[in-house]
C-alpha positions as CSV (number, residue, x, y, z in Angstrom):
1,X,-16.5,75.8,12.1
2,X,-14.4,74.2,9.8
3,X,-11.0,72.8,10.2
4,X,-9.7,75.5,7.8
5,X,-11.4,78.3,9.6
6,X,-9.7,77.1,13.1
7,X,-6.2,76.6,11.6
8,X,-6.2,80.3,10.3
9,X,-8.1,82.1,13.0
10,X,-7.0,80.4,16.3
11,X,-5.0,82.3,19.1
12,X,-1.3,82.4,18.4
13,X,0.3,79.4,20.7
14,X,3.6,81.4,20.5
15,X,2.1,84.2,23.0
16,X,0.2,83.9,26.1
17,X,-3.7,83.4,26.0
18,X,-5.7,84.8,28.7
19,X,-9.5,83.9,29.7
20,X,-10.5,86.8,28.0
21,X,-9.0,86.1,24.8
22,X,-10.4,82.5,24.9
23,X,-13.9,83.7,25.8
24,X,-14.0,86.1,22.8
25,X,-12.5,83.6,20.3
26,X,-15.1,80.7,21.7
27,X,-17.8,83.3,21.4
28,X,-16.9,84.2,17.7
29,X,-16.0,80.5,16.5
30,X,-18.6,78.6,18.6
31,X,-21.6,80.9,19.4
32,X,-21.2,83.4,16.5
33,X,-21.4,86.4,19.0
34,X,-20.7,89.9,17.0
35,X,-18.7,93.0,18.1
36,X,-15.8,91.0,19.2
37,X,-12.1,92.5,17.7
38,X,-9.8,90.1,15.8
39,X,-6.5,91.5,17.3
40,X,-6.2,88.4,19.4
41,X,-6.5,86.1,16.3
42,X,-3.2,85.5,14.7
43,X,-1.6,83.0,12.6
44,X,0.6,80.4,14.6
45,X,3.4,78.2,14.4
46,X,2.2,74.7,13.6
47,X,3.1,72.2,16.7
48,X,2.4,68.5,15.6
49,X,1.3,66.3,18.3
50,X,0.8,62.9,16.8
51,X,2.6,61.5,13.9
52,X,0.8,59.0,11.1
53,X,3.1,57.1,8.7
54,X,2.0,54.8,5.9
55,X,3.3,52.2,3.9
56,X,5.1,53.3,0.9
57,X,2.6,52.3,-1.9
58,X,-0.4,53.5,-0.1
59,X,-3.2,54.3,-2.2
60,X,-3.6,57.9,-2.8
61,X,-7.4,57.7,-2.4
62,X,-7.2,56.1,0.7
63,X,-4.8,58.7,2.0
64,X,-6.8,61.9,0.6
65,X,-10.0,60.3,2.4
66,X,-8.5,60.0,5.6
67,X,-7.1,63.5,5.5
68,X,-10.5,64.8,4.6
69,X,-12.0,62.8,7.6
70,X,-9.2,64.3,9.9
71,X,-10.0,67.7,9.1
72,X,-13.6,67.9,8.8
73,X,-15.6,69.3,11.5
74,X,-17.2,67.1,14.2
75,X,-20.6,67.9,13.1
76,X,-19.8,66.4,10.1
77,X,-18.3,63.3,11.8
78,X,-14.8,64.5,11.5
79,X,-12.2,64.9,13.9
80,X,-11.5,68.8,13.3
81,X,-7.9,68.6,13.6
82,X,-5.1,70.2,12.0
83,X,-3.3,68.1,9.2
84,X,0.0,68.5,7.4
85,X,0.9,65.8,5.0
86,X,4.6,65.4,3.8
87,X,6.4,62.8,1.6
88,X,9.8,61.6,2.9
89,X,11.9,61.0,-0.4
90,X,14.7,59.1,1.4
91,X,12.4,56.1,2.4
92,X,9.5,56.7,0.0
93,X,6.8,57.1,2.7
94,X,4.1,59.6,3.4
95,X,3.6,61.3,6.9
96,X,1.1,63.0,8.7
97,X,1.7,65.5,11.4
98,X,-1.4,66.2,13.3
99,X,-2.4,69.0,16.0
100,X,-5.1,71.0,17.2
101,X,-6.3,74.3,17.9
102,X,-6.7,75.4,21.3
103,X,-10.5,75.9,21.3
104,X,-10.6,72.1,19.8
105,X,-8.3,70.9,22.7
106,X,-10.3,72.6,25.6
107,X,-13.7,71.5,24.2
108,X,-12.5,68.1,23.7
109,X,-10.9,68.1,27.2
110,X,-14.7,69.1,28.4
111,X,-16.2,66.4,26.5
112,X,-13.8,63.9,27.7
113,X,-14.7,65.3,31.2
114,X,-11.1,65.5,32.4
115,X,-10.5,66.7,36.0
116,X,-8.9,69.7,36.9
117,X,-7.7,71.5,40.1
118,X,-10.4,74.0,41.3
119,X,-9.5,77.2,43.1
120,X,-10.9,75.8,46.3
121,X,-8.5,73.0,45.8
122,X,-10.8,70.2,45.0
123,X,-10.6,68.1,41.7
124,X,-13.6,69.0,39.2
125,X,-14.5,67.9,35.6
126,X,-13.4,70.5,33.5
127,X,-16.4,72.8,32.5
128,X,-15.6,75.9,30.0
129,X,-18.3,78.0,31.5
130,X,-17.0,78.1,34.9
131,X,-12.9,77.9,33.5
132,X,-12.1,81.1,35.5
133,X,-12.3,79.2,38.6
134,X,-9.7,76.6,37.9
135,X,-6.1,76.7,38.6
136,X,-3.9,77.7,36.1
137,X,-6.5,79.1,34.1
138,X,-4.7,82.7,33.6
139,X,-2.8,81.3,30.7
140,X,-4.6,78.7,28.8
141,X,-1.8,77.7,26.8
142,X,-0.5,75.8,29.8
143,X,-3.8,75.1,31.2
144,X,-3.7,71.5,29.8
145,X,-0.9,69.2,30.2
146,X,1.0,67.8,27.4
147,X,-0.7,64.3,28.0
148,X,-4.1,65.8,28.3
149,X,-3.8,67.4,24.9
150,X,-2.5,64.0,23.6
151,X,-5.6,62.5,24.8
152,X,-7.9,64.9,23.4
153,X,-6.1,64.4,19.9
154,X,-5.9,60.7,19.8
155,X,-9.5,60.6,21.0
156,X,-10.7,62.7,18.0
157,X,-8.3,60.4,15.7
158,X,-10.0,57.1,17.1
159,X,-13.5,58.5,17.1
160,X,-13.5,58.9,13.3
161,X,-16.0,56.2,12.4
162,X,-17.6,54.7,9.3
163,X,-20.8,55.8,8.2
164,X,-23.5,54.0,6.3
165,X,-22.1,55.3,3.1
166,X,-18.8,54.0,3.9
167,X,-18.4,50.6,2.7
168,X,-14.8,50.2,2.3
169,X,-11.7,52.0,2.3
170,X,-11.0,53.7,-0.9
171,X,-8.6,52.2,-3.1
172,X,-8.9,49.0,-0.8
173,X,-12.3,47.3,-2.0
174,X,-11.3,44.2,0.2
175,X,-11.1,46.0,3.3
176,X,-14.7,46.3,4.2
177,X,-15.8,49.0,6.8
178,X,-19.0,48.6,9.0
179,X,-21.1,51.6,10.5
180,X,-19.9,53.0,13.9
181,X,-16.6,51.2,13.8
182,X,-13.2,53.3,14.1
183,X,-11.5,53.9,10.7
184,X,-8.3,54.3,12.4
185,X,-8.1,50.8,13.8
186,X,-9.2,49.4,10.3
187,X,-6.0,51.3,8.9
188,X,-3.8,49.8,11.5
189,X,-5.1,46.4,11.8
190,X,-4.6,46.4,7.7
191,X,-1.1,48.1,8.1
192,X,-1.8,50.9,5.9
193,X,-0.9,52.9,8.8
194,X,2.6,51.7,9.7
195,X,3.4,53.8,12.6
196,X,1.3,56.1,14.9
197,X,2.8,57.8,18.1
198,X,2.8,60.9,19.7
199,X,5.9,63.8,19.2
200,X,8.2,64.2,21.9
201,X,7.8,67.9,23.3
202,X,11.6,68.5,23.3
203,X,11.7,71.4,26.0
204,X,9.3,69.7,28.3
205,X,11.1,66.6,28.2
206,X,14.5,68.2,28.7
207,X,13.3,69.7,31.9
208,X,11.9,66.2,33.1
209,X,15.1,64.5,32.1
210,X,17.3,67.1,34.1
211,X,15.3,66.3,37.0
212,X,14.9,62.4,36.4
213,X,17.8,61.0,35.3
214,X,21.0,63.3,35.5
215,X,23.9,62.6,37.7
216,X,23.2,65.6,40.2
217,X,19.6,64.4,41.0
218,X,20.6,60.7,40.9
219,X,19.4,60.3,44.4
220,X,16.7,62.8,44.7
221,X,13.0,62.1,44.5
222,X,11.5,61.3,40.9
223,X,9.3,64.2,39.4
224,X,6.4,62.0,39.7
225,X,4.0,65.0,39.0
226,X,5.7,66.0,35.9
227,X,6.1,62.2,34.5
228,X,2.3,62.1,34.9
229,X,1.5,65.3,33.2
230,X,4.1,64.3,30.3
231,X,3.5,60.4,29.9
232,X,0.0,59.9,31.8
233,X,-1.1,58.1,34.8
234,X,-0.2,54.4,33.9
235,X,3.4,55.3,33.3
236,X,3.7,57.7,36.4
237,X,2.2,54.5,38.5
238,X,4.9,52.3,37.5
239,X,7.7,54.7,38.4
240,X,5.9,55.4,41.6
241,X,5.7,51.9,42.4
242,X,9.3,51.3,41.5
243,X,10.3,54.2,44.0
244,X,8.4,52.9,46.7
245,X,9.5,49.6,46.3
246,X,13.1,50.6,46.0
247,X,12.7,52.5,49.4
248,X,11.5,49.7,51.0
249,X,14.2,47.5,50.5
250,X,16.4,49.8,52.6
251,X,15.2,48.0,55.9
252,X,15.7,44.5,54.9
253,X,19.2,45.5,53.0
254,X,20.4,47.1,56.3
255,X,19.4,44.1,58.4
256,X,20.7,41.6,55.8
257,X,24.1,43.4,56.2
258,X,23.8,43.0,59.9
259,X,22.9,39.6,59.6
260,X,25.7,38.5,57.1
261,X,28.8,40.0,58.6
262,X,27.7,39.8,62.3
263,X,26.4,36.2,62.9
264,X,24.8,35.2,66.1
265,X,22.9,31.9,67.0
266,X,21.8,30.6,63.3
267,X,18.2,29.5,64.2
268,X,17.1,32.7,65.9
269,X,18.8,35.1,63.5
270,X,16.8,33.2,60.2
271,X,13.6,33.0,61.9
272,X,13.7,36.7,63.0
273,X,14.8,37.8,59.5
274,X,12.3,35.8,57.7
275,X,9.6,36.8,60.0
276,X,10.5,40.5,59.4
277,X,10.6,40.2,55.7
278,X,7.3,38.5,55.5
279,X,5.8,41.3,57.7
280,X,7.5,43.9,56.0
281,X,6.5,42.8,52.4
282,X,2.7,42.9,53.6
283,X,3.5,46.7,55.1
284,X,4.8,47.8,51.8
285,X,2.2,46.3,49.6
286,X,-0.4,47.6,51.8
287,X,1.3,50.8,51.9
288,X,1.5,51.1,48.1
289,X,-2.0,50.6,48.0
290,X,-2.6,53.7,50.1
291,X,-0.2,55.8,48.1
292,X,-1.5,54.8,44.9
293,X,-5.0,55.6,45.7
294,X,-3.5,59.1,46.9
295,X,-1.9,59.4,43.7
296,X,-4.9,58.5,41.5
297,X,-7.2,60.9,43.6
298,X,-4.5,63.7,43.1
299,X,-4.8,62.7,39.3
300,X,-8.5,62.5,39.3
301,X,-8.5,58.6,38.3
302,X,-9.5,57.0,41.4
303,X,-13.0,56.5,40.2
304,X,-12.1,56.2,36.7
305,X,-13.3,52.7,36.3
306,X,-16.7,53.5,37.5
307,X,-17.1,56.6,35.1
308,X,-15.3,57.5,31.6
309,X,-13.4,54.8,31.2
310,X,-15.9,52.0,32.3
311,X,-17.0,51.1,28.8
312,X,-14.4,49.0,26.7
313,X,-14.5,48.7,23.0
314,X,-13.3,45.6,21.3
315,X,-9.7,45.3,20.6
316,X,-8.6,46.4,17.1
317,X,-7.3,42.7,16.4
318,X,-10.4,41.0,17.6
319,X,-11.8,39.0,15.0
320,X,-15.2,37.1,14.5
321,X,-18.7,37.0,12.5
322,X,-19.8,40.4,12.2
323,X,-23.2,41.0,14.1
324,X,-24.7,43.8,15.9
325,X,-23.9,44.2,19.9
326,X,-27.2,44.0,21.8
327,X,-25.9,46.7,24.0
328,X,-24.7,49.3,21.8
329,X,-26.6,48.3,18.8
330,X,-23.4,48.6,16.6
331,X,-22.0,46.1,14.1
332,X,-18.8,44.6,15.5
333,X,-17.2,40.9,15.5
334,X,-18.7,38.2,17.6
335,X,-16.4,35.5,18.5
336,X,-18.1,32.3,20.4
337,X,-16.8,32.0,23.9
338,X,-16.6,28.2,23.7
339,X,-13.8,28.5,20.8
340,X,-11.9,30.6,23.0
341,X,-12.3,28.2,26.1
342,X,-11.2,25.2,23.3
343,X,-8.3,27.4,22.2
344,X,-7.0,27.8,25.9
345,X,-7.6,24.2,26.9
346,X,-6.3,22.2,23.8
347,X,-3.5,24.7,22.3
348,X,-2.5,27.2,25.1
349,X,-2.2,24.9,28.1
350,X,-0.1,22.0,26.1
351,X,2.1,24.6,24.6
352,X,2.7,26.3,28.1
353,X,3.1,22.6,29.7
354,X,5.8,21.8,26.9
355,X,7.7,25.3,27.7
356,X,7.5,24.4,31.5
357,X,8.9,21.1,30.7
358,X,12.0,22.3,29.0
359,X,12.3,24.4,31.8
360,X,12.7,21.6,34.1
361,X,14.9,19.7,31.9
362,X,17.0,22.6,31.5
363,X,17.4,22.5,35.3
364,X,18.5,18.9,35.3
365,X,21.1,19.8,32.7
366,X,22.4,22.7,35.1
367,X,22.9,19.9,38.0
368,X,24.6,17.6,35.7
369,X,27.0,20.6,34.6
370,X,27.5,21.5,38.1
371,X,28.4,17.8,39.1
372,X,30.9,17.7,35.9
373,X,32.4,21.0,36.9
374,X,33.0,20.1,40.8
375,X,34.5,16.7,39.5
376,X,36.8,18.0,36.9
377,X,37.6,21.7,37.9
378,X,41.1,22.5,39.1
379,X,41.4,22.1,42.9
380,X,43.4,24.2,45.3
381,X,43.8,27.3,43.1
382,X,42.1,29.7,45.6
383,X,39.8,32.2,43.6
384,X,40.2,30.1,40.4
385,X,38.5,27.2,41.5
386,X,35.8,29.5,43.1
387,X,35.2,30.9,39.6
388,X,35.3,27.5,38.0
389,X,32.5,26.6,40.2
390,X,30.3,29.5,39.4
391,X,30.4,28.9,35.6
392,X,27.3,26.4,35.4
393,X,25.1,28.9,37.5
394,X,26.1,31.9,35.5
395,X,25.3,30.0,32.1
396,X,22.1,28.8,33.9
397,X,21.2,32.7,34.4
398,X,22.2,33.6,31.1
399,X,19.9,30.7,29.5
400,X,17.1,31.9,31.8
401,X,16.9,35.3,30.7
402,X,17.2,34.0,27.0
403,X,14.3,31.6,27.6
404,X,12.3,34.2,29.3
405,X,12.4,36.5,26.2
406,X,11.3,33.4,24.0
407,X,8.5,32.8,26.7
408,X,7.3,36.3,26.6
409,X,7.0,36.1,22.8
410,X,5.3,32.7,23.1
411,X,2.8,34.2,25.6
412,X,1.7,37.1,23.2
413,X,1.3,34.9,20.5
414,X,-1.1,32.6,22.5
415,X,-2.7,35.6,23.8
416,X,-3.5,36.8,20.4
417,X,-4.4,33.2,19.3
418,X,-7.0,33.1,22.0
419,X,-9.0,36.1,20.6
420,X,-9.9,38.0,23.5
421,X,-12.3,40.6,23.1
422,X,-11.7,43.5,25.5
423,X,-8.0,44.9,26.2
424,X,-8.6,44.4,30.0
425,X,-9.1,40.9,29.3
426,X,-6.4,40.3,27.0
427,X,-3.7,42.2,29.4
428,X,-4.8,40.1,32.1
429,X,-4.5,36.9,30.4
430,X,-1.1,38.0,29.2
431,X,0.1,38.8,32.6
432,X,-1.1,35.7,34.0
433,X,1.0,33.9,30.9
434,X,4.2,35.9,31.9
435,X,3.9,35.3,35.4
436,X,3.5,31.6,35.1
437,X,6.4,31.2,32.5
438,X,8.9,33.4,34.5
439,X,8.0,32.1,38.2
440,X,8.6,28.5,37.0
441,X,11.6,29.4,35.0
442,X,13.2,31.3,37.2
443,X,12.2,29.5,40.6
444,X,12.0,25.9,39.9
445,X,15.8,25.3,40.4
446,X,15.7,27.4,43.7
447,X,12.6,24.9,45.0
448,X,14.5,22.0,44.0
449,X,17.8,23.0,45.5
450,X,15.9,24.0,48.7
451,X,13.6,21.2,49.2
452,X,14.6,18.3,47.3
453,X,18.7,18.5,47.8
454,X,18.1,20.4,50.8
455,X,21.7,22.1,50.3
456,X,21.5,25.6,51.8
457,X,25.1,26.4,50.9
458,X,24.1,25.7,47.2
459,X,20.7,27.3,47.5
460,X,23.0,30.7,48.9
461,X,25.2,30.6,46.2
462,X,22.9,29.7,43.3
463,X,20.5,32.5,44.4
464,X,23.3,35.1,44.5
465,X,24.8,34.1,41.3
466,X,21.2,34.1,39.5
467,X,20.3,37.7,40.9
468,X,23.3,39.4,40.1
469,X,23.8,38.1,36.7
470,X,20.4,38.8,35.7
471,X,20.6,42.0,36.9
472,X,23.8,43.0,35.1
473,X,22.2,41.5,31.7
474,X,19.1,43.1,32.3
475,X,20.7,46.6,32.4
476,X,22.7,46.0,29.3
477,X,19.7,44.6,27.3
478,X,17.3,47.3,28.3
479,X,19.4,50.4,28.1
480,X,22.7,50.1,26.6
481,X,22.0,47.9,23.4
482,X,18.7,50.0,22.3
483,X,20.9,53.2,23.1
484,X,23.7,52.1,20.7
485,X,21.0,51.1,17.9
486,X,19.3,54.3,18.4
487,X,22.5,56.6,18.0
488,X,23.1,54.6,14.6
489,X,19.6,55.4,13.3
490,X,20.2,58.9,14.2
491,X,23.2,59.1,12.1
492,X,21.2,57.3,9.2
493,X,18.4,59.7,9.7
494,X,20.8,62.7,9.8
495,X,22.6,61.5,6.4
496,X,19.2,60.8,4.8
497,X,17.8,64.2,5.5
498,X,20.8,66.0,4.4
499,X,20.7,64.4,1.2
500,X,16.8,65.1,0.6
501,X,16.6,68.4,2.3
502,X,15.5,70.1,-0.9
503,X,13.2,67.3,-1.9
504,X,11.4,67.4,1.4
505,X,10.5,70.9,0.8
506,X,9.3,70.4,-2.7
507,X,7.3,67.3,-2.1
508,X,5.2,68.5,0.9
509,X,1.6,68.3,0.5
510,X,-0.2,70.8,2.6
511,X,-3.4,69.8,4.3
512,X,-5.5,72.3,6.1
513,X,-2.5,74.7,6.7
514,X,-1.8,77.8,4.6
515,X,1.0,80.3,4.2
516,X,3.6,80.4,6.6
517,X,1.9,77.8,8.7
518,X,3.8,74.5,7.7
519,X,6.1,72.1,9.4
520,X,9.5,73.3,10.3
521,X,12.3,71.1,9.4
522,X,13.4,70.4,13.0
523,X,10.0,68.8,13.5
524,X,10.5,66.7,10.3
525,X,13.9,65.4,11.5
526,X,12.8,64.7,14.9
527,X,9.6,63.0,13.4
528,X,11.7,60.9,11.3
529,X,14.2,59.9,14.1
530,X,11.7,59.1,16.4
531,X,9.8,57.0,13.8
532,X,13.0,54.8,13.6
533,X,13.1,54.1,17.4
534,X,11.2,50.9,18.8
535,X,7.9,51.1,20.1
536,X,7.7,51.3,23.8
537,X,5.2,48.4,24.1
538,X,4.1,49.0,28.1
539,X,5.5,48.5,31.4
540,X,4.7,44.9,31.6
541,X,8.1,43.6,31.4
542,X,9.3,46.2,33.8
543,X,6.9,44.9,36.1
544,X,7.9,41.5,35.4
545,X,11.3,42.1,36.3
546,X,10.3,43.6,39.5
547,X,8.1,40.7,40.5
548,X,10.8,38.2,40.0
549,X,13.4,40.2,41.8
550,X,10.6,40.4,44.6
551,X,10.5,36.6,44.6
552,X,14.2,36.3,44.8
553,X,14.5,38.8,47.9
554,X,11.3,37.4,49.8
555,X,11.1,33.6,48.9
556,X,14.3,32.5,50.4
557,X,15.2,35.6,52.4
558,X,16.6,33.5,55.0
559,X,19.2,31.7,52.8
560,X,20.5,34.7,51.4
561,X,20.3,37.8,53.4
562,X,22.0,40.2,50.9
563,X,19.4,39.7,48.1
564,X,17.5,43.0,49.4
565,X,20.8,44.7,49.3
566,X,21.7,43.7,45.8
567,X,18.1,44.3,44.7
568,X,18.3,47.7,46.3
569,X,21.5,48.8,44.2
570,X,20.1,47.5,41.1
571,X,16.8,49.4,41.4
572,X,18.7,52.6,42.3
573,X,20.3,52.0,38.7
574,X,16.9,50.6,37.2
575,X,14.9,54.1,37.8
576,X,17.4,55.9,35.8
577,X,18.0,53.5,33.0
578,X,14.3,53.0,32.9
579,X,13.8,56.8,32.6
580,X,16.5,57.2,30.2
581,X,15.2,54.5,27.8
582,X,11.7,56.1,28.1
583,X,12.9,59.6,27.0
584,X,15.5,58.8,24.7
585,X,15.7,55.2,23.4
586,X,12.0,54.5,22.8
587,X,9.1,56.4,21.0
588,X,7.0,58.3,23.3
589,X,3.9,56.1,24.3
590,X,0.6,57.6,24.3
591,X,-0.8,58.4,27.6
592,X,-3.1,56.2,29.4
593,X,-5.3,56.5,32.6
594,X,-5.1,53.9,35.3
595,X,-6.5,53.6,39.1
596,X,-4.2,51.0,40.0
597,X,-1.3,48.5,38.7
598,X,-3.9,46.3,37.8
599,X,-3.2,42.3,38.1
600,X,0.2,43.1,39.2
601,X,-0.9,43.9,42.6
602,X,-2.4,40.4,43.0
603,X,0.8,38.8,41.5
604,X,3.0,40.4,44.1
605,X,0.6,39.4,46.9
606,X,0.5,35.8,46.0
607,X,4.6,35.8,46.0
608,X,4.1,37.3,49.6
609,X,1.9,34.3,50.6
610,X,4.3,31.9,49.0
611,X,7.1,33.4,51.0
612,X,5.6,32.6,54.2
613,X,5.4,29.0,53.3
614,X,8.9,28.5,51.7
615,X,10.6,30.6,54.7
616,X,8.7,28.4,57.0
617,X,9.9,25.1,55.5
618,X,13.6,26.1,55.1
619,X,13.6,27.0,58.9
620,X,11.6,23.7,59.8
621,X,14.0,21.8,57.8
622,X,17.1,23.4,59.5
623,X,18.7,20.5,61.5
624,X,19.2,23.2,64.5
625,X,15.4,23.7,64.7
626,X,14.9,20.2,64.7
627,X,17.3,19.6,67.6
628,X,15.2,22.0,69.5
629,X,12.2,19.8,69.6
630,X,11.5,17.0,71.5
631,X,13.0,13.7,70.1
632,X,9.8,11.8,70.7
633,X,8.0,14.1,67.7
634,X,7.1,11.6,64.9
635,X,7.8,13.3,61.3
636,X,3.9,13.9,61.1
637,X,4.0,16.0,64.4
638,X,6.8,17.9,62.9
639,X,4.6,18.4,59.9
640,X,1.6,19.4,61.8
641,X,3.8,22.0,63.8
642,X,4.9,23.5,60.4
643,X,1.6,23.7,59.3
644,X,0.4,25.5,62.5
645,X,3.4,28.0,62.4
646,X,2.7,28.9,58.9
647,X,-0.8,29.5,59.6
648,X,-0.2,31.7,62.3
649,X,2.2,33.8,60.2
650,X,-0.1,33.8,57.6
651,X,-2.8,35.2,60.2
652,X,-0.6,37.7,61.2
653,X,0.0,38.7,57.7
654,X,-3.8,39.0,57.0
655,X,-4.3,41.1,60.2
656,X,-1.9,43.6,59.0
657,X,-3.4,43.9,55.5
658,X,-6.9,44.3,57.2
659,X,-5.5,46.7,59.7
660,X,-4.2,49.1,57.1
661,X,-7.0,50.9,55.2
662,X,-6.5,51.1,51.3
663,X,-7.7,54.5,51.2
664,X,-6.3,57.2,53.2
665,X,-8.8,59.1,55.6
666,X,-8.2,62.2,54.1
667,X,-8.8,60.8,50.6
668,X,-11.8,59.0,51.9
669,X,-13.1,62.2,53.3
670,X,-12.7,64.4,49.9
671,X,-14.4,61.4,48.3
672,X,-17.3,61.6,50.4
673,X,-17.4,65.6,50.1
674,X,-17.5,65.1,46.2
675,X,-20.4,62.6,46.3
676,X,-22.1,64.7,48.7
677,X,-21.7,67.8,46.6
678,X,-22.8,65.7,43.4
679,X,-25.8,64.7,45.1
680,X,-26.9,68.1,46.1
681,X,-26.1,69.3,42.7
682,X,-28.2,66.5,41.4
683,X,-31.1,67.5,43.9
684,X,-31.0,71.2,43.0
685,X,-31.2,70.5,39.3
686,X,-34.0,68.2,39.8
687,X,-35.8,71.3,42.1
688,X,-35.3,73.9,39.0
689,X,-36.6,71.4,36.6
690,X,-39.5,70.6,38.6
691,X,-40.0,74.5,39.1
692,X,-39.8,75.1,35.4
693,X,-42.1,72.6,34.7
694,X,-44.7,74.1,37.2
695,X,-44.2,77.4,35.6
696,X,-44.8,76.0,32.2
697,X,-48.0,74.3,33.7
698,X,-49.2,77.4,35.2
699,X,-48.6,79.4,32.2
700,X,-50.3,76.8,29.9
701,X,-53.3,77.0,32.6
702,X,-53.6,80.6,32.1
703,X,-53.6,80.5,28.5
704,X,-56.1,78.0,28.0
705,X,-59.6,79.1,26.6
706,X,-62.4,79.7,29.0
707,X,-65.2,77.7,27.7
708,X,-69.1,78.9,28.1
709,X,-68.0,82.4,29.4
710,X,-70.5,84.0,27.1
711,X,-73.4,81.8,28.4
712,X,-72.9,83.2,31.8
713,X,-72.9,86.8,30.8
C-alpha cells in the first residue's frame, strides 16, 4: 500500500469510525480481501500532527529526497506518512506538515506495543486482531490519545534509516550517511532541519486549559490523566510530583504558623518542629514513590525500562570514529571512555571548581555589603531602616538567580563537551552538575551564617529574604516575560501572513495529498506562530527550582518556620504558571514515556538526609540546649552526643522508608497477575507449537515410502 493510496482512501477523520469500518478497511488495504464496499472510504481534511521547518537555503534535492522517504511505504524503508510541503514567503523557508492515516496510526501503535485498557480492566498491549475487546474501541478516531498518535508519527520519522545505497544527503556531499543510522538525526545535527515540533490540537488544549489553570478551577485537582494523554507520561509525572509536594507542604506550613505566632519554650519547639519536618519529608518522598508507581501502572509504563524502552540509541550529537557496534552490528560513532574521563577530570572539574569559588567570593562580598550597610544606613527610621538592611540580601538573591542561569548554560556546554553516548547518561550527568552548582550557590551562604557566624537571627532574615525574592523573580521570569515575547511574535506572524496570504496559496507544493486535501490557512497560521515560540527544554529547570525550594524548607526548618508557608503559596501559583507556559508560551513538546522522575528522586532524598545533620547541628549549638546539658561535658562529649542523636534520627528516617513499600499492594497484585497470565500464554503457545510439530511428524511418517513391500508379497 502506498502513502498516496492511503491518503486518498483512508476513513474520514471528520466522522465516526467504527470497528466494522476499520476491519473492512484493514482487510482491503492490508490483506487485500474482496467484496468490501467503498462507502466508508471518503476523502478527509488533512490534520497535521508534526511540523518540520528547514533552513532558508535548503537544497531542493535534499528536501525532495526526504519527502520521498517520509511518504514511501514501510516495506520500502519509508515512514508511510502523509506530507504537505509549503513555502513561507514572509521568512523564505520551507515547511513540511506531517500526519498519518488511521490505519497507519493503529498499526504503528500495535507495533510499538502501546498499552491500552482491556474491557476486563487490565492493561494490555494493543492487538488489532482483538481490538473489539479494548475500552473506547467503539470509535477508533478517539481510541488513541493525542500523545500516542504523536509517538507513532515521530517514531516513524526517526526510523527512516540510511541504506547501503545512501552514501550522503543529496545536495550535501560532505554530509556522509552510514547504513542503519537515522536520517532525521543527521538533518537535525547539520541544521538542515531547523525546527521539529508537534502541533497543538486547539480544541483538546482548550479543554485541558479550562480545567487546569483558569481561575474557576484554581484550587481544584489537576487533570493529570488528561495531561498524560496530551503531553505524555514524563510531563504528567512532573505535575503530579509538583501537586503532591504542594499538598505535603500544608502540615509543616500550619505548624510553622503556630510555631511563629504562638511561641512556647524555644528549645522544645525547635526540636519538635525539626523532628517533624525530617520525618515528614521522608513520608512525602516514600509516598511519592507509591503514587508514582500507581500512576505508571495505570499508564502502562511501570515496566517500560525492562521492555520497549530498555534499548537506547546513541544521542544525535554523539560523535567519534565510525565503527561497527558489536551488539547491533550497525555502524555508529565510537568514542574512547578514557577520553571522556580525562575531559571530566581535567576540564569539567576545574571549571566547576572555578564557578563554585566565584559563588564563595560572592558570598564574602555580600557580608561585606551587609556590614557596610549596617554601619552607614540611617538609624531610628523604623521601617525605612529595616528596608535598608534588606537591600544586600535582595541584591544577593538577584545575583544568585543570574549566576544560576549562567551556571546552567555552562553545565550544558560541559555535558556536551564530555560527549556522553546515551541520552540517559547525558541527562543524569547534567542533573548532577545542575544540582551541584545550584546547591552550593544557593546554600553556601546559609551554611556560613548558621555554622560559622552562628547568627540565628541573621539566618532567619536572610533565608526568608532569599526564598521570597527568588520566588517572585522566578514567576516573572518563567511566565510573564515569555508571554510578552509570545504576544509580540503573534502580532508579527499575523502581519506577515496577512501580507503574504495569496503567496502562501500559490507557492504550496503538495506532497501526497490531492484535490481538496490540503493544509488549511488556520493550520498554516498556527504552525507559523508556534514555530516562533521558544522550545520547551524539558522539566529539569522546574525540578531544580523545586529542589532548591525543598532545601530552603527542610535544611534550616528550625530557624525559619514560615518557609513552608511561603513555599506553599508559591507552589499554588507555580502549578498554574507552569501549566500556562506549557499551553500558551512554549512549543508543544514531544510526548515521552517514563517510569519515575529519574535522578531527581535521589537528589531530594540526599537533601532529606542532609537536613537531619543541619537541624541536629542547629539545635545542638543553641545556647539553651547547652544549658540543659551537664556542665562537666567536654566539647568532645557534646560532639559525640550530637552524632549519636543525628544517627538515631537517621535510623528513624531509614526505618520509615523501609516500612513504606514503594509499590502499593494492589499494583503488586496486578503485576503478579499479568506476569502469571504472560507465563501461561507462553506455555500454551509452546504446547500448541509442540502439538503442531507432532502432527507434522505423524503426517511425514504416514507419507514415508514403505521399503521392501513388494518382496513381502
